[in-house]
Each structure stands twice: as C-alpha cells, then as structure tokens.
MIZA-924905 format. One record per residue (C-alpha): residue in one letter; x, y, z. Coordinates in steps of 0.001 Angstrom, whole numbers, padded with zeros to 6 digits, always signed. Example, Ala and Ser with C-alpha at 12.3 -4.5 7.8 and 13.67 -1.06 7.14 Angstrom:
A+012300-004500+007800S+013670-001060+007140
# end
This chain:
M+019306-009379-006126N+020378-012971-005510G+020772-012145-001821V+017220-010813-001657R+015925-013965-003310A+017788-016115-000814I+016359-014182+002138I+012844-014350+000652R+013077-018122+000111K+014364-018620+003640E+011644-016442+005194L+008879-018034+003124A+010048-021477+004207D+009965-020340+007834H+006503-018785+007492F+004789-021627+005645S+006297-024336+007857S+005522-022647+011177Y+002599-023629+013379R+001931-019924+013869F+001084-019477+010184I-001003-022660+010038I-003051-021745+013103L-003531-018140+011957F-004576-019145+008449A-006931-021865+009709L-008593-019478+012175I-009126-016676+009641A-010296-019084+006938M-012743-020754+009330V-014311-017469+010453S-014485-016190+006872L-016139-019347+005565I-018665-019437+008408T-019542-015777+007832V-019960-016220+004071Y-021924-019444+004557M-024451-017698+006798V-024691-014733+004440G-025080-017029+001422L-027929-018943+003047N-029748-015708+003870I-029320-014420+000318R-030518-017687-001210N-033604-017794+001005E-034508-014162+000353L-034067-014446-003415E-035724-017825-003839G-038124-017594-006778V-037090-014007-007473A-035004-012686-010350K-031447-012213-009201P-030487-008509-009045K-027224-007191-010421F-024103-007361-008237I-025713-009988-006024F-022390-011789-005639L-020756-008790-003972M-023312-009032-001166L-021337-012019+000116F-018610-009571+001102T-020758-006673+002354S-023705-008363+004082S-023377-009083+007785G-023499-012600+009148A-024077-013209+012832L-021855-010310+013938F-020032-008730+010996S-019445-008887+007261L-016339-010248+005589V-015136-006718+004782Q-015550-005672+008422F-013787-008817+009617V-010714-008155+007448A-010687-004479+008450F-010628-005301+012161F-008673-008567+012375G-006590-008305+009207P-003896-006240+010978L-003213-009221+013233I-001851-011077+010202G+000816-008448+009626L+001568-008031+013320I+002003-011751+013940L+004191-012242+010879G+006629-009463+011722F+006805-008803+015461D+009915-011027+015825A+011389-010651+012346I+014646-009033+013522N+014944-009414+017305R+014404-013172+017161E+017461-013612+014964R+019364-011061+017052N+018622-012978+020261D+019485-016316+018640G+022768-014915+017368T+021982-015750+013731L+021699-012144+012555S+025366-011326+013178K+026369-014549+011428L+024117-013680+008504L+025626-010201+008163S+029129-011641+008326Q+028400-013335+004996P+028490-011371+001706I+024957-010128+002398Y+024210-006463+002948R+021925-005119+005635D+019436-003691+003177V+019108-007141+001608V+018035-008553+004979I+015371-005946+005738N+014075-005848+002150G+013919-009623+001925K+012050-009983+005208F+009482-007341+004266L+008932-008730+000768A+008599-012268+002138G+005965-011012+004563V+004071-009270+001748I+004156-012466-000330T+002867-014468+002632I+000056-011957+003178T-000819-012106-000521V-000957-015903-000542M-003117-015926+002579L-005619-013311+001403V-005856-014669-002138S-006484-018169-000790I-009199-016937+001557V-010920-014914-001179M-010826-017919-003521L-012302-020171-000823V-015006-017612-000110T-015755-017238-003823G-016042-020984-004322L-018333-021356-001328G-020467-018454-002526L-020807-019980-005984S-022033-023258-004540I-024528-021658-002151V-025939-018700-004088G-025587-020299-007510V-024742-017003-009244I-021643-016550-011380P-020031-013142-010808G-019688-010841-013793M-016468-009302-014985E-017070-006041-013124E-017723-007960-009905F-014537-009920-010508W-012493-006751-010973R-014063-005137-007911I-013043-008152-005843F-009557-007917-007368V-009219-004215-006436Y-010557-005008-002958L-007887-007691-002639I-005111-005277-003666I-006251-002700-001100S-006400-005410+001581I-002834-006507+000822I-001603-002906+001112Y-003524-002462+004372V-002140-005591+006024S+001353-004794+004700F+001226-001520+006609W+000794-003438+009844L+003596-005770+008793G+005839-002704+008512V+004732-001544+011971S+005581-004888+013534I+008972-005069+011781L+009756-001561+013036F+009125-002588+016644S+011117-005793+016165I+014066-003580+015185I+013639-001043+017990F+013083-003505+020854R+015374-006412+021645S+012692-008240+023613I+010196-010188+021497A+007461-009761+024115T+007990-005996+024200S+007799-005663+020414A+004634-007764+020333L+002978-005664+023054A+003994-002420+021347A+002537-003591+018030L-000706-004651+019704A-000883-001319+021527V-000655+000567+018224W-003363-001665+016729I-005671-001107+019714F-005045+002640+019611F-005942+003004+015937S-008833+000521+016163F-010580+001836+019282F-009214+005053+020718I-009149+007063+017490S-012907+006595+017024L-013558+007335+020692G-011356+010411+020549A-013169+011635+017448S-016509+011444+019258V-015088+013227+022314V-013667+016055+020199A-016929+016429+018295N-019027+016435+021484A-016733+019019+023027F-017120+021214+019958L-020917+020992+020068S-021055+021647+023820E-018933+024788+023396S-020977+026131+020520G-024271+025146+022155E-025851+024510+018769S-028313+021705+018060T-029263+022620+014520P-028904+020330+011503E-025853+022368+010520A-024271+021521+013868V-024973+017834+013313V-023266+018009+009941K-020297+019820+011523R-020065+017121+014167A-020082+014404+011503K-017318+016206+009616I-015207+016502+012770V-015699+012838+013618R-014789+011803+010104G-011778+014118+009925V-010306+012752+013140S-011183+009145+012265L-009301+009357+008971A-006089+009441+011014S-006658+005698+011476P-005555+003344+008664M-008526+001153+009518Q-010933+003992+008693L-009107+004633+005416Y-009321+000954+004530T-012978+000635+005556S-014051+003669+003540A-012107+002555+000468T-013236-001066+000434A-016864-000264+001249T-017041+002006-001799I-015263-000483-004059I-017351-003508-003063D-020689-001640-003073P-021356-000133-006542T-024441+001709-005256R-022366+003728-002823K-021719+007170-004315T-019427+008587-001649T-017197+007558+001231R-019057+009880+003584S-021804+008568+005856I-023693+011890+005904V-024148+013954+002761A-025421+017521+002815M-028242+017506+000275G-028179+020922-001300P-029480+021666-004815M-026240+020617-006489E-026042+017419-004443Q-029625+016523-005307M-028922+017100-009003S-025800+014947-008792M-027621+012151-006970S-030445+012154-009507R-027982+012084-012395F-026001+009177-010952S-028922+007278-009417G-027710+003947-010816P-024679+001972-009661L-021278+003485-010305S-018805+001944-012683L-015574+000512-011320S-013533+003429-012668Q-015789+005924-010891S-015564+004003-007614V-011764+003827-007890F-011633+007556-008617I-013617+008268-005433V-011373+006169-003188M-008059+006963-004893P-007001+009449-002144Y-007496+006723+000460I-005545+004159-001566V-002680+006600-002130T-002651+007443+001591L-002480+003756+002551I+000401+003210+000132A+002170+006302+001467V+001907+005341+005157T+003034+001793+004321L+006120+003069+002508I+006836+005608+005247C+006608+002960+007954F+008903+000609+006055G+011253+003507+005268I+011590+004291+008972S+012281+000611+009669Y+014915+000616+006922L+016695+003695+008276V+016685+002485+011882F+018005-000922+010884M+020738+000532+008670R+021914+002939+011396Q+022228+000342+014144E+025714-000581+015241I+026937-003911+013943R+028106-004863+017424S+024551-004384+018720L+023293-006858+016138
# end
C-alpha cells in the first residue's frame, strides 16, 4: 500500500506540474465557461420578469450555446483528457530507462500499474470537479438562481458518471502505452479508437439501418421504428452513446426514457400520462443504471487487460 501511495504522489506531481495538464485544463475550462456564460445570458433574458421554473439551474448544462451544450462538450472532448494523461504512462518511462530502475527497487509491477491508473483517475476527478464548480459559480452569478438539493445531487451523479467515462479512456490510453514502445504510435492508436467510437459507430449504425430498410422495402411507421431501434442498438456499442444517454436523462428531469423515439401504444400513453411531471432522481438513476453499470464494466475490463499485459511482459523488455 505504501508503494501505491508513493507512485500516486509521484504521478500526481508529474501531472499537476506539467505544461500539458495546465494547457489542457485551461482550454477545457475556457470553453466550458464561455458556453455556460452564453447559455446563462440567454436564460436570464428569456426569464426576465417571469417566475423562475423548477430545475432552471440544470439548463446551464443541457442548453446549447453557440455550438453545443456543456454535456455534449464533455461527451465529445472529455475522452481527450484521459487519452492525453495516459498515452505515455508506461512507454515514456521504458524509453527513458526509469521503469527498469523503478522495478529493481522493492516495488512490485502491480503497484506501478495500479498507482498510475489511480493517479490518473484522481487527476481527472480534480479537473472535472474544478470545472463543474467554476461553471456553477458562474451560473449563480449570471442566472441568480440557487440550485435545490435535487439539482445538486443530479449534478453530483452527472459528475460521477463523467469521471467513470473519462477513466475508461484513460484505461485505453494506458493499454496502448503498454503495448507500443513508441509514444507517437500509442498516441495515434488511442486517437484512432476515439475517432472510431465517436464518428464511425454512428455512421455504421445508419448504414446498417438503411440497408435493412432497403432490403425490406418498407416505408411504414413500423419500419421507421425498426430503423430507430437498429440505429440505437448499434450506437450503444460506443461508450460515448452510453455516456450521452445516461447523462442526458440524469440532468434533464423531464426526460422519461433514454430512447429518442417511443412507440406510443395504449400502455405507453397511460404511463406517460401517469408520469407527466418531472421524474425524481431515484427514478432517473433507475432508468440509466444499465448504462452506468456498462460504463463501469468496460472501464474495469480495459484496465484489467492493461494489468494482465503489463504483468506478463518480460522484465528484460521493460
């Protein structure tokens, strides 16, 4: 345990003192603050002289600024935090010759990989918590509305999901830093995975759905619903889609489902009429729990693969 603490302290010192972390944090904080500032001004102008509706503070996270909302920004660019923090976690020390010296000390291999991953998770947590606190403070000053306890807890749950999501990409980047000796190769491989899950999964889902409709030749409403189900089923293979669906439901209490299209049969209409008001936090968490569990599972699986590969490498190759 002492060895893990030593590795964590060393990695945290490297992260927080590096220009890479400072530039990354400044860039993300700047974009987030600009987005929330624009959204806050729009909300204040639209609600001027009008009674403030419930959950108005959460609109700072869900409403779009010039191009995107804060939730969309974290979903798309948040993975870069994990990728940048971990793409050279192992191969940099291997190339510098410090990894073999480190392992020659009374420090086990699992201590090294566990300490580096935990230090990255702590860094991600500090970064995201700081950004959310800055955004909250700016929103309070612009909108002039104090969030309620349920809004606070929804933001807290959103923050936890975001940390898990970015930690998954940290595990991906650490895995490539173990597999590839070249830092440039590991960085390109990590970016390729991010681009694949961010762009090509959604494009592939549309292609598969269009191919299905062209083969069946149907253009009925049932076919449209089938196409939406196919697109959604394929898109859920992407962690970004899992994160987007989960956070959108948590941040927006009026959202009753993670699906974009809902077949409105008699039972669905009865359910919608019964739950016409905003959902409670427990109900929203219950809806998105499969997505949260899936994100946790893929994060642990990715880190587990990194752990096994690192432990099985020859000491001479390190």
